[in-house]
C-alpha positions in Angstrom: 41.1 37.0 278.9 38.3 35.0 277.3 38.5 32.2 274.8 36.7 34.8 272.2 39.2 37.7 272.7 42.1 35.6 272.3 40.6 34.2 269.0 39.6 38.0 268.0 43.1 39.1 268.6 44.5 36.0 266.8 42.9 36.9 263.9 43.8 40.8 264.0 47.0 39.9 264.5 47.0 37.6 261.1 45.7 41.0 259.6 48.2 43.2 261.3 51.0 43.3 258.5 48.8 43.8 255.9 47.2 46.9 257.7 48.4 49.3 254.8 46.2 47.6 252.2 43.3 47.4 254.2 40.1 49.4 254.2 39.6 49.4 258.4 41.5 48.9 261.3 42.5 45.3 261.8 40.7 44.8 264.7 37.5 46.0 263.3 37.9 43.4 260.5 38.6 40.3 263.0 35.5 41.1 264.6 33.6 41.4 261.2 35.1 37.9 260.1 34.2 36.1 263.3 30.8 37.3 262.8 30.5 36.5 259.5 32.0 33.2 259.7 29.6 32.3 263.1 26.7 33.5 261.3 28.2 31.4 257.8 28.5 28.2 260.3 24.7 28.0 261.2 22.4 26.0 259.6 18.6 27.3 260.6 17.0 24.0 258.8 17.6 21.1 257.0 17.0 23.3 253.7 20.7 24.3 253.2 24.3 23.2 254.5 26.6 25.6 256.5 29.4 27.3 253.9 32.9 25.9 254.1 35.2 27.4 255.7 37.3 28.3 252.1 34.1 29.9 250.7 33.6 31.8 253.9 37.5 33.5 253.6 36.8 34.1 250.0 33.4 36.3 250.8 35.5 38.0 253.4 38.3 39.0 251.2 36.9 39.4 248.0 33.0 40.2 248.6 30.1 38.8 247.0 30.3 40.6 243.5 32.6 39.6 241.1 34.5 42.4 239.3 34.0 42.2 235.2 37.4 42.0 233.0 39.2 45.5 232.6 37.5 47.0 235.4 39.3 47.9 238.7 38.1 46.8 242.0 38.0 50.1 243.4 34.5 51.5 244.2 36.0 54.9 243.1 35.6 54.0 239.6 
């Protein structure tokens, strides 16, 4: 098993206990999270710093849009 596979399986393992709350399977979300974290950590030029790990995790878990007061986070409303 390669290092990347082991890391993906470890991340999926962290997500699996909450699978009933997740929109996608834990394995798919682990792959998406690792892709996001790799991309966010790269600095293509001197014009920006990479995103801190806390911001990458927050973006992954909560998305890019804030929810106005009085509205639920669901897309059906």
